[in-house]
Each structure stands twice: as structure tokens, then as C-alpha cells.
C-alpha positions in Angstrom: 47.0 37.8 49.4 43.9 36.6 47.5 43.6 38.1 44.0 40.3 38.9 42.3 41.0 36.2 39.8 41.2 33.6 42.6 37.9 34.9 44.1 36.2 34.6 40.7 37.6 31.0 40.3 36.2 30.1 43.7 32.8 31.6 42.8 32.7 29.7 39.6 33.7 26.4 41.3 31.0 26.9 44.0 28.4 27.6 41.3 29.4 24.6 39.3 29.3 22.3 42.4 25.9 23.8 43.2 24.5 23.1 39.8 25.9 19.5 39.9 24.3 19.0 43.3 20.9 20.4 42.1 21.1 18.2 39.0 22.0 15.2 41.1 19.2 15.8 43.6 16.7 16.4 40.8 17.7 13.1 39.2 17.5 11.4 42.5 14.0 12.7 43.0 12.8 11.7 39.5 10.7 8.6 39.4 12.4 6.1 37.1 10.2 4.0 34.7 11.5 1.5 32.2 9.6 0.2 29.3 10.5 -2.5 26.8 8.6 -2.5 23.6 8.5 -4.9 20.7 6.7 -5.0 17.3 6.6 -8.2 15.3 5.9 -7.3 11.7 4.4 -10.4 10.0 3.6 -10.7 6.3 1.7 -13.8 5.0 2.6 -12.5 1.5 6.3 -12.5 2.4 6.9 -14.3 -0.9 3.7 -13.5 -2.7 2.5 -16.5 -4.7 5.0 -18.9 -3.1 8.5 -20.1 -4.0 7.8 -23.0 -6.4 10.6 -22.7 -8.9 12.5 -19.9 -7.1 15.6 -22.0 -6.6 15.2 -23.8 -9.9 13.4 -26.7 -8.3 10.0 -27.5 -6.8 9.1 -25.6 -3.6 6.1 -24.6 -1.5 3.3 -23.0 -3.5 1.4 -20.0 -2.1 -0.8 -21.9 0.4 2.0 -24.2 1.6 4.3 -21.2 2.2 1.6 -19.4 4.1 1.1 -22.4 6.3 4.9 -22.6 6.9 5.0 -18.9 7.9 2.3 -19.6 10.5 3.6 -22.9 11.9 7.4 -22.1 11.8 7.5 -18.4 12.7 4.2 -17.1 14.0 2.7 -19.7 16.2 5.9 -20.2 18.3 6.0 -16.5 19.1 2.3 -16.5 20.0 3.0 -19.4 22.3 5.9 -17.6 23.9 3.6 -14.7 25.0 0.8 -17.2 25.9 3.3 -18.7 28.4 4.0 -15.2 29.8 0.7 -13.4 30.4 2.5 -10.5 32.1 4.4 -9.7 28.9 2.9 -7.4 26.3 3.8 -6.9 22.7 2.5 -5.6 19.3 1.8 -8.1 16.5 1.5 -6.4 13.1 -0.1 -8.3 10.2 -2.4 -7.8 7.3 -6.1 -8.8 7.6 -5.5 -11.5 4.9 -3.3 -13.2 7.6 -6.3 -13.3 9.9 -8.3 -14.9 7.1 -5.8 -17.6 6.8 -5.7 -18.2 10.5 -9.4 -18.4 10.7 -9.7 -20.9 7.8 -6.7 -23.1 8.5 -5.3 -22.4 12.0 -8.3 -21.7 14.3 -6.4 -22.8 17.4 -3.7 -20.2 16.8 -6.3 -17.5 16.2 -8.1 -18.5 19.5 -4.9 -17.8 21.5 -4.3 -14.5 19.6 -7.9 -13.4 20.3 -7.6 -14.3 24.0 -4.5 -12.3 24.5 -5.9 -9.4 22.4 -9.1 -9.4 24.4 -7.3 -9.3 27.7 -5.1 -6.4 26.5 -1.9 -8.4 26.8 -1.1 -7.9 23.2 -2.1 -5.5 20.5 -3.0 -6.8 17.0 -1.9 -4.1 14.6 -3.5 -4.0 11.2 -4.1 -1.3 8.6 -4.6 -3.0 5.3 -6.1 -6.3 3.9 -3.0 -6.9 1.8 0.5 -5.6 2.4 0.1 -2.9 -0.2 2.3 -0.2 -1.5 -0.5 2.3 -0.6 1.9 5.3 -1.0 1.6 4.8 -4.7 -2.2 4.7 -5.1 -5.0 7.1 -4.4 -6.9 7.1 -1.0 -9.8 5.1 -2.3 -7.6 2.0 -2.6 -6.6 2.1 1.1 -10.2 2.8 2.1 -11.3 -0.4 0.3 -8.5 -2.3 2.0 -9.2 -0.9 5.4 -12.9 -1.7 5.0 -12.0 -5.3 4.3 -9.8 -5.3 7.4 -12.5 -4.0 9.6 -15.0 -6.6 8.3 -12.5 -9.5 8.9 -11.7 -8.3 12.4 -15.4 -8.0 13.3 -16.3 -11.3 11.8 -13.6 -13.0 13.9 -14.4 -11.0 17.0 -10.9 -9.8 17.2 -9.9 -6.6 19.0 -8.3 -4.0 16.8 -5.4 -2.0 18.1 -5.3 1.9 18.2 -1.7 1.6 17.0 -0.5 1.4 13.4 2.7 0.3 11.8 2.4 -0.2 8.0 4.0 -2.6 5.5 7.6 -1.4 4.8 7.2 1.2 7.5 5.2 3.5 5.0 4.5 6.8 6.7 3.5 10.3 5.8 1.2 13.2 6.7 -1.7 11.8 4.7 -1.5 8.6 6.7 -1.7 10.5 9.9 -5.0 12.1 8.8 -6.3 8.8 7.6 -5.7 7.3 11.0 -7.2 10.2 12.9 -10.4 9.9 11.0 -10.7 6.3 12.1 -9.8 7.0 15.8 -6.5 5.2 15.5 -4.4 7.3 17.8 -0.8 6.1 17.5 1.4 5.9 14.5 4.8 4.1 14.6 7.2 6.2 12.6 10.4 4.4 11.6 13.4 6.0 13.2 15.5 5.5 10.1 13.0 7.5 8.0 13.0 10.4 10.5 16.8 10.5 10.8 17.2 10.3 7.0 15.0 13.4 6.7 16.4 15.3 9.8 19.7 13.9 10.8 20.6 12.7 14.3 18.1 13.8 16.9 17.6 13.4 20.7 14.6 11.1 20.8 11.7 12.0 23.1 9.2 9.7 24.7 6.5 10.5 22.2 5.3 13.1 19.7 2.2 14.6 18.1 1.7 14.6 14.4 -1.5 16.2 13.1 -4.2 14.7 15.2 -2.4 11.5 16.4 0.5 10.6 18.6 3.7 9.2 17.1 6.5 7.2 18.4 9.9 6.6 16.8 9.9 2.8 16.2 13.1 1.1 17.2 14.6 4.2 18.9 15.8 3.9 22.5 14.9 6.8 24.7 16.5 8.2 27.8 14.4 11.1 29.1 14.6 13.0 32.4 12.6 16.2 33.1 13.5 16.3 36.8 10.2 14.7 37.8 10.1 11.7 35.5 12.9 9.5 34.3 11.8 7.5 31.3 13.8 4.7 29.6 12.3 3.1 26.5 14.0 0.1 25.0 13.1 -2.1 22.0 13.6 -5.8 22.0 12.4 -6.2 18.5 11.2 -4.2 15.5 11.7 -6.3 12.3 10.2 -9.0 10.2 8.6 -11.3 12.7 9.2 -14.3 10.4 12.9 -14.2 11.3 12.6 -14.2 15.1 11.8 -17.9 15.7 13.8 -19.2 12.7 17.3 -18.1 13.6 17.2 -15.1 11.3 16.0 -16.9 8.1 13.1 -15.7 6.1 10.7 -17.6 3.8 12.8 -17.0 0.7 15.2 -19.6 2.2 12.5 -22.1 2.3 14.6 -25.3 2.5 15.9 -24.0 5.9 12.9 -21.9 7.0 11.9 -23.9 10.1 11.3 -23.1 13.8 14.5 -22.9 15.8 13.7 -23.5 19.5 17.2 -22.5 20.6 16.9 -19.1 18.9 13.5 -18.4 20.4 14.7 -19.6 23.8 17.6 -17.2 23.7 15.1 -14.3 22.9 12.9 -15.5 25.8 15.9 -15.4 28.1 16.8 -11.9 26.9 13.2 -10.7 27.8 13.5 -12.3 31.2 16.8 -10.6 31.8 15.3 -7.2 30.9 12.4 -7.8 33.2 14.8 -8.5 36.1 16.4 -5.2 35.3 13.1 -3.4 35.9 11.7 -3.1 32.4 8.0 -3.5 31.9 7.4 -5.6 28.8 4.3 -3.9 27.4 2.4 -2.7 24.4 3.0 0.6 22.6 -0.5 1.8 23.4 -0.2 1.1 27.2 3.1 2.8 27.2 1.7 5.9 25.5 -1.4 5.9 27.8 0.8 5.8 30.9 3.2 8.6 30.0 0.3 10.7 28.9 -1.3 10.2 32.3 2.0 11.2 33.9 1.6 14.6 32.3 4.6 14.3 30.0 4.1 16.8 27.1 4.7 15.3 23.6 6.8 17.2 21.2 5.6 18.0 17.6 7.3 16.0 14.9 9.4 17.9 12.3 8.0 17.9 8.8 7.7 14.6 7.0 7.7 13.4 3.4 6.1 10.1 2.3 8.7 7.4 2.8 9.5 3.9 4.1 11.6 2.5 6.9 15.0 2.0 5.2 15.5 5.1 3.0 19.2 4.8 3.3 19.2 1.7 1.2 15.6 1.5 -0.2 14.0 4.7 -1.3 10.4 4.5 -2.6 11.9 4.2 -6.1 12.9 0.7 -5.1 9.3 -0.3 -5.7 8.7 2.1 -8.6 11.5 1.7 -11.0 14.3 0.1 -9.0 16.0 -3.0 -10.3 15.9 -6.2 -8.4 19.0 -8.2 -7.4 17.1 -11.2 -8.9 16.3 -9.4 -12.1 13.1 -9.9 -14.1 11.0 -7.2 -12.5 9.0 -4.9 -14.7 7.9 -2.1 -12.3 6.3 0.3 -14.6 4.3 -2.3 -16.5 3.0 -3.8 -13.2 2.1 -0.6 -11.5 0.6 1.1 -14.5 -1.6 -2.0 -15.0 -2.7 -1.9 -11.4 -3.5 1.8 -11.8 -5.6 1.0 -14.8 -7.5 -1.7 -13.0 -8.3 0.5 -10.0 -9.7 3.1 -12.4 -11.9 0.5 -14.0 -13.1 -0.5 -10.5 -14.1 3.1 -9.9 -16.0 3.2 -13.1 -17.8 0.0 -12.2 -18.7 1.4 -8.8 -20.0 4.6 -10.5 -22.2 2.6 -12.9 -23.6 0.5 -10.0 -24.6 3.6 -8.1 -26.1 5.0 -11.3 -28.1 1.8 -11.9 -29.3 1.7 -8.2 -30.5 5.3 -8.5 -32.6 4.1 -11.5 -34.2 1.4 -9.5 -32.1 -1.6 -10.7 -31.4 -4.2 -8.1 -27.6 -3.7 -7.4 -26.8 -5.9 -4.4 -25.3 -8.6 -6.5 -23.1 -6.1 -8.3 -21.9 -4.5 -5.1 -20.8 -7.9 -3.9 -18.9 -8.5 -7.2 -17.3 -5.1 -6.8 -16.1 -6.0 -3.3 -14.5 -9.1 -4.8 -12.8 -6.9 -7.4 -11.4 -4.6 -4.8 -10.1 -7.6 -2.9 -8.2 -8.7 -6.0 -6.9 -5.2 -6.4 -5.6 -5.0 -2.8 -3.8 -8.3 -3.3 -2.4 -7.0 -6.6 -1.0 -3.9 -5.0 1.3 -5.9 -2.7 4.7 -4.3 -2.3 6.7 -7.3 -3.2 5.5 -7.6 -6.8 7.9 -4.7 -7.7 10.3 -4.6 -4.7 12.5 -5.0 -2.8 13.9 -7.9 -4.7 11.0 -9.7 -6.3 11.4 -12.9 -8.2 9.3 -13.7 -11.3 6.7 -15.5 -9.3 6.0 -12.3 -7.3 5.8 -10.2 -10.4 3.3 -12.6 -11.9 1.3 -12.5 -8.6 0.8 -8.7 -9.0 -0.1 -9.1 -12.7 -2.4 -12.0 -12.2 -4.4 -10.3 -9.4 -4.6 -7.1 -11.3 -6.1 -8.9 -14.3 -8.6 -10.6 -12.0 -9.7 -7.2 -10.7 -9.9 -5.9 -14.3 -12.0 -8.8 -15.4 -14.4 -8.3 -12.5 -14.8 -4.6 -13.3 -15.4 -5.3 -17.0 -17.9 -8.0 -16.1 -19.8 -5.6 -14.0 -19.7 -2.8 -16.6 -20.7 -5.1 -19.5 -23.5 -6.9 -17.7 -25.0 -3.8 -16.0 -24.5 -1.6 -19.1 -26.3 -4.2 -21.2 -29.1 -4.5 -18.7 -29.6 -0.8 -18.9 -29.7 -1.0 -22.7 -26.5 1.0 -23.3 -24.2 0.6 -26.3 -21.6 3.3 -25.6 -21.2 5.1 -22.3 -18.9 7.7 -20.7 -18.4 7.2 -16.9 -17.2 10.1 -14.8 -16.0 8.7 -11.5 -15.7 12.2 -10.0 -19.2 13.5 -10.7 -20.9 10.2 -10.8 -22.4 10.9 -14.3 -23.0 8.1 -16.7 -23.7 9.5 -20.2 -24.8 7.5 -23.3 -22.6 8.5 -26.3 -22.2 7.7 -30.0 -18.8 6.1 -29.3 -15.5 6.6 -27.7 -14.0 10.1 -28.1 -10.5 11.5 -27.6 -9.2 14.9 -26.6 -8.5 17.1 -29.6 -4.7 17.8 -29.6 -2.4 19.7 -31.8 1.3 19.1 -32.1 3.3 22.1 -30.8 6.8 23.2 -29.8 8.4 21.9 -26.6 7.5 23.7 -23.4 10.6 22.6 -21.5 14.0 21.3 -22.3 14.3 17.7 -21.1 17.3 15.5 -20.5 16.6 12.0 -21.8 18.9 9.1 -21.2 17.8 5.8 -22.9 20.9 4.0 -24.2 20.3 1.9 -27.3 16.7 3.0 -27.8 15.1 5.3 -30.3 13.2 8.1 -28.6 10.3 10.1 -30.1 9.5 13.3 -28.2 6.2 15.0 -29.0 4.4 18.0 -27.4 0.7 18.7 -27.8 -1.6 21.6 -27.0 -5.1 20.4 -25.9 -8.1 22.1 -27.4 -10.2 23.9 -24.8 -7.6 23.5 -22.0 -5.6 26.7 -21.7 -2.3 26.4 -19.9 -2.1 22.7 -20.5 0.6 21.0 -22.7 0.9 17.2 -23.0 4.1 15.3 -23.6 4.4 11.9 -25.2 7.8 10.1 -25.0 7.9 6.9 -27.1 10.8 4.5 -26.5 11.7 1.8 -28.9 13.1 -1.7 -28.0 16.7 -1.7 -26.7 19.5 -2.5 -29.1 22.4 -2.0 -26.6 23.2 -3.6 -23.3 21.7 -1.1 -20.9 17.9 -1.2 -20.5 17.3 1.8 -18.1 15.3 4.9 -19.1 15.8 8.3 -17.4 13.8 11.5 -18.0 14.8 14.7 -16.2 12.6 17.8 -16.0 13.9 21.3 -15.1 13.2 22.1 -11.4 13.0 25.8 -10.8 13.0 26.3 -7.1 14.3 24.9 -3.8 11.2 23.5 -2.3 9.1 20.3 -2.7 5.6 20.8 -3.9 3.4 17.7 -4.2 0.3 15.9 -3.0 1.1 13.6 -0.1 -0.2 10.0 -0.4 -3.9 9.7 0.8 -4.3 13.5 0.2 -5.2 13.4 -3.4 -7.0 16.8 -3.3 -4.3 18.7 -1.6 -0.9 20.3 -2.4 1.7 21.0 0.3 5.0 22.9 0.1 8.2 22.0 2.0 11.3 24.0 1.7 14.4 21.9 1.0 16.0 23.6 4.1 13.5 21.6 6.2 15.5 18.4 5.4 19.0 17.1 5.4 18.8 14.3 2.8 20.9 14.3 -0.4 18.4 12.2 -2.4 14.7 11.3 -1.9 12.0 9.7 -4.0 8.3 10.3 -4.0 5.6 7.9 -5.3 3.2 10.7 -6.4 0.0 8.7 -5.9 -2.0 11.3 -7.9 0.9 12.0 -10.3 1.4 15.7 -9.4 4.6 17.5 -8.5 5.6 21.2 -8.7 8.4 22.3 -11.1 8.3 26.0 -10.4 6.0 28.8 -9.3 2.6 28.0 -10.8 4.1 25.3 -12.9 3.1 21.7 -12.3 3.9 18.3 -13.9 1.4 15.5 -13.8 2.5 12.0 -14.9 -0.3 9.9 -16.4 -0.1 7.0 -14.0 -1.6 4.5 -16.4 1.4 5.0 -18.7 4.3 6.0 -16.3 4.3 5.2 -12.6 7.9 5.3 -11.5 9.0 7.5 -8.6 10.0 11.1 -8.9 13.5 11.5 -7.5 14.9 14.8 -6.0 18.6 15.3 -5.7 19.9 18.1 -3.4 21.8 20.6 -5.4 20.3 19.5 -8.7 18.1 21.6 -10.9 16.1 18.7 -12.2 13.5 16.1 -11.1 14.2 12.7 -12.3 11.9 9.8 -13.4 14.0 6.6 -13.9 13.0 3.0 -14.7 15.9 0.6 -14.3 13.4 -2.2 -15.0 12.4 -1.0 -18.5 11.9 -4.1 -20.7 14.7 -4.5 -23.3 12.5 -6.4 -25.9 9.6 -4.0 -26.3 8.8 -0.4 -26.8 6.5 1.8 -24.5 5.2 5.3 -24.2 5.3 7.7 -21.2 2.8 10.5 -21.0 2.9 13.7 -18.9 0.9 16.9 -18.7 2.4 20.3 -17.9 0.1 22.8 -16.3 0.7 26.5 -16.1 -1.6 27.8 -13.4 -2.4 27.6 -9.7 -2.5 24.5 -7.6 -6.3 24.1 -7.9 -6.1 23.9 -11.6 -3.3 21.3 -11.5 -5.2 19.3 -8.9 -8.4 19.3 -11.0 -6.5 17.8 -13.9 -4.6 15.3 -11.8 -7.9 14.1 -10.4 -9.5 13.8 -13.9 -6.5 12.0 -15.4 -5.6 9.7 -12.5 -7.7 9.7 -9.3 -11.3 9.9 -10.6 -11.0 9.4 -14.4 -13.5 9.9 -17.1 -13.6 6.6 -19.1 -15.4 5.5 -22.3 -16.8 2.0 -22.6 -18.4 0.1 -25.5 -20.9 -2.5 -24.3 -20.8 -5.8 -26.2 -24.0 -6.5 -28.2 -26.5 -8.4 -26.0 -30.2 -8.4 -25.4 -30.8 -6.6 -22.1 -32.8 -8.5 -19.4 -35.2 -6.6 -17.2 -35.6 -7.6 -13.6 -38.5 -10.2 -13.2 -39.0 -10.5 -17.0 -38.6 -13.8 -18.8 -39.8 -12.5 -22.2 -36.2 -11.9 -23.4 -33.3 -14.2 -23.4 -30.8 -13.6 -20.5 -27.1 -13.6 -21.1 -26.0 -17.2 -21.1 -29.5 -18.7 -21.6 -30.4 -20.7 -24.8 -32.6 -19.1 -27.4 -35.6 -21.1 -28.7 -33.8 -21.9 -32.0 -30.8 -23.3 -30.1 -33.2 -25.7 -28.3 -34.7 -27.1 -31.5 -32.2 -30.0 -31.8 -32.9 -31.1 -28.2 -36.7 -30.9 -28.8 -36.4 -33.2 -31.9 -34.4 -35.7 -29.9 -37.0 -35.7 -27.2 -39.8 -36.2 -29.7 -37.9 -39.1 -31.4 -37.4 -40.6 -28.0 -41.1 -40.4 -27.1 -42.0 -41.8 -30.5 -39.8 -44.8 -29.9 -41.3 -45.3 -26.5 -44.8 -45.3 -28.1 -43.7 -47.8 -30.8 -42.2 -50.0 -28.1 -45.4 -49.8 -26.0 -47.5 -50.7 -29.1 -45.4 -53.8 -29.9 -45.4 -54.8 -26.3 -49.2 -54.6 -26.1 -49.6 -56.6 -29.3 -47.3 -59.3 -27.9 -44.4 -58.7 -30.4 -40.8 -58.2 -29.4 -38.3 -55.8 -30.7 
């Protein structure tokens, strides 16, 4: 006798077998496609400024090391793909790399151009220098991207529609920046995405804002019953290490091309090809699966970050100590923030002069040179991951070159216009003649918040000020003395009054976004705050003055504070950090952040000089000699002519001298 239970078990078994059969048939009917992707991330500034003295002995200087990067690690991989015209790949590098190729290795550039022109490879490039663009306002990356475009065009090199940035920097502001420039694909580092959202089932591709995104380095196995997609990655790392057996330029005595290592990689690619993988570019892969009708998923919310947040939060470049020691993050980045403000002031003054009919072409060219120095100064490695002193000096040196260029423009053009003291508003474009530099009127007041300050061995002076005419604004000055103990770090924690992250994403200087902490799974995260702004509570915002404090803001889950920490604080000197606290809406806070940091109002005193009008020789130009200064030379000439006349007289009369 068959029981009801047995009947139910048979029904369940038949249903299960049916489902398995349907699944098997659907998989059997799905068309399988295999793609093998690779992205070689090259950095001609791998050791910015070279390694001479790094190991306590002479080594390659900047140019020598750049050449080694090309001959030992880049050219061999270019040749590998040149031998295999059916293989595709993405080569990511800064435009400065292309400059070096053009000047010193034209034969390598010719091969690169040929493969890019045929569509075999994609040359990926976003910035002129491998900059920490998450830490600076949008204008800086715009200048860098403009240089990149000019270099690509002048070298007749095809630019990819894919972007992967230095250190894997990514965020929602970058997505909009790319969309505006018709760059359609962003490579989001898988480790950043997983750090924010935990383990996920990867999909073939995603949308993010107005671009497509792909999880760089993440293998994909996808089957929708019609399409079976497998995506593998053969490489997503520093390209310098591929052809050298894993060694990078820091290990310069051993940094040489290893034919055996590259031959092994070539064999691996051949093996994958025999398994049915198409070795192709990211853009061709995206184009094909889009054509197949596979619908992209929308990425989950993102915060500005880099590709290895598990070990290197953004604070690694903004306050994190180096294993080599000697870095001075806050000094370097605040200096660079100051120089970029001066470049903006110079640009504003040039526009002002041009509107008044002054010939400005020469000054615009000098401004471009200043921005070039600024881009080089902002390189990531002058403050992280583990910079040595030569890289720190590289960031400082190029910042000072940019600053000198800006000051030359302001002094020269200001003098030409007959100014003595001027105020330049980079936001409105106004240039106003003044009686002299003025400061905000401030009055010392009681503390607006209770801070936690940890600065072992240092005297700390905490002062709060109200600002005349600015309701709802209170400024904070924290002065730290030199260190007397054995710990040099400085930490300041501000009360954080809600469970959401409110800030301006990098490259979105005029916007505030809110992300509930529940959107993410991380325990700890650091934000660069390019415009200095972060929310502390409802209608309560903190703005760091980025010319005095530019370390990352760190958020710890479960904490009620936001932390600013500098592990690189100099032990032998004092310094001051400045913040503004704004009680009001986001618009009010953004306006102040813009005025303090992004588009500042700056005062300049023009050195005494006699202005020179265009086409006028009636006054003395800067650097020309005045008539009085020429008097000694005129006397010498007259004496010489007198002697010649005497000699001629004696010669005619038959006498000798």
C-alpha cells in the first residue's frame, strides 16, 4: 500500500529531476563565450625623481630610471603583443610616459601607435602625471587631462574609451568627469568594491552614473540561459613587474628584463587561448556583451577610494607613515594646495588683463607650464605608499616651481597693469586694487565642540574664534609645538552626531552627498576631502583649511567621532591646523569651502617696478638697464674711440706708439 507521504516524495523527486533537466538543457543551449582581459598599469614616476642615494650609494637618477622602466619592463611587453597581433590588452600609463617615449624611444612609441591604431591594444590614460587627484579640486585634474589630450593628439595616438587611474582611484565624481569627456568605461578595483560591500557575485558589467563599469581583476562566471559568459584576468597590476620576474624599480640593482619570466607569461596566454579564451581589450569585451543584449547591473553606492583599501586607505597618502620614514605628508600636500591656489589666482589675473586689452598669450603659455609643474608635484608617491626622501623632495621641488611660475605671472602682469596691492577672487574673476592685505576680523570665543586631541610630547594651544559678518561660522586654530617625547603623531577627533557620511566627492567640489553607514560593511574608511568639507551632524559641517591641514578624515564604524591623524608630523618643528565649523545648510557650507579652498580670495603685494606698456619704449622694462646704469659703459666707449683717434693721428704723422 502506497502512503500519501510516499506519493509526495515521488512528486518532489520528479519535480527536482525536472528542474535539473531544465537547468541542464538551458545550460546546454547557452552559447559559451570566454574572454581573457589584462591591464598593465605602468608608471614612469614609479620612483619619482630616481633612486640616486636610496640604498646609501649612487643609483639611477630620474632620467636614467625612466629609461630603465621603458627598456627593461615596458618595451618587452610591447614586443610580446607585437608578435601576437591577434592578442589584445590594455596598457595604462600617464601622458608624461608618452612624452618620454616620444623624446627618447620613438621606435617603441611607433609600435604602440600601430597597435593602438589597429585596435589591437587600448592605451589608457587619464592624467599627465600619476596624481593623487582624489585630494585636489576638479580644476587640477582638468589641467592634467588637457595636457594628456594635447600629448596624445600631437603624437597621433589613439586614446582609449576605458580608464583605470593611478592607485585605482575611483568614485562617483570620477564617473561624471569621464562621462563629460565621452569616456564610457571605468575600471573599478574589485578590492575597493568588496571592502565597501563584502563578497558579491560578480556580473559581466555594470552601470555607474552615465558610464559602464567593470570590476577590475574579478573573474566572472555568468549564465542567463541564453548566454554563458566567462571572464578571466591574466594581469592587473604594476606592469613594471611583469617582465622583470616581479621586481620593481625600487630594487634598481636587480631591475632588469627577465626573458624567462616573460616567456612563462606568454606560454600562459597561449594556453588560455587553446582553452577557448579570446585575449582582448576591455572595450571590445564590453562592446560585444552589450551587443548580445546582456543587461548591466547598477553598481552599489561608492565612496572615494583606492585599489587596496584593506592595507592602504587613502590616509596612507594623507598622514600615513612610510616604512622608510622621512615623509612629511601634511607639509607636502598643504604646500601643493597653496600652489594650486596661486595658479588659479594667476589664471584669474591673466583673464582680467586680457579683458582690458593686454596681450596675454605669453602669460597663458607660462600658466600652462605652471600647471605642468603642479601635476608633477601632485604625484601620489611623494607622500605614499612608502616614499623615500627623494620622492618627498620631488613633490616639494615641483610645487615650488609651480609657485614660482604663478608668482612671476602675478608680479609681472600686476606691475604691467600698474597695481601695487590687489585682491584676486578666483571664483568671481574679480581683481580689485586695495590699500594692502586685509584679514578677516575675528574675536576669540568659547569652544563650539568638545575635541579629543592626542599629541604626545607637544604643547597644544586650542583657540576658537567668531568671524565678524559671518553668522553661524566659528573657526578653530590648533597650534602644536615641537615634540619633546618619542612619538610624533598628532590626532584630532571631532564629535560625529549621526550614522551617515555627508561629504563632497572628489571632482564634485560644488556638491554634497549623503550615504547611510548601512550602505556599507567596512569597519574603517578614510576620505581625502578635496574641498575640505564633511558633515558632523544635521546642518553642522566641518571644513578643514586645506592650506594648513590636509590629512584624511577617517571614519570608524561604531565610533562617535571623525578623526584627523598625521603620523608624519615633524618632531622638530611646530605647526598650526585650521578648521571652520558651519551651522547651516549644505549650500552655506559649500560656499565657504569654495571660498577657503577651491576658488580662494587672495591678496598680493606687487613688488615696486616701472610698468611697461605694450609697444612703448619710453619706460624701462623689467630687467633692462636704466640710462644711468649705462653711463660707465658709454665712458669706456668714448675713451676707446679717443684712443683710436690718437693712434690714427700718430700713424698719419709717421710716429709709432
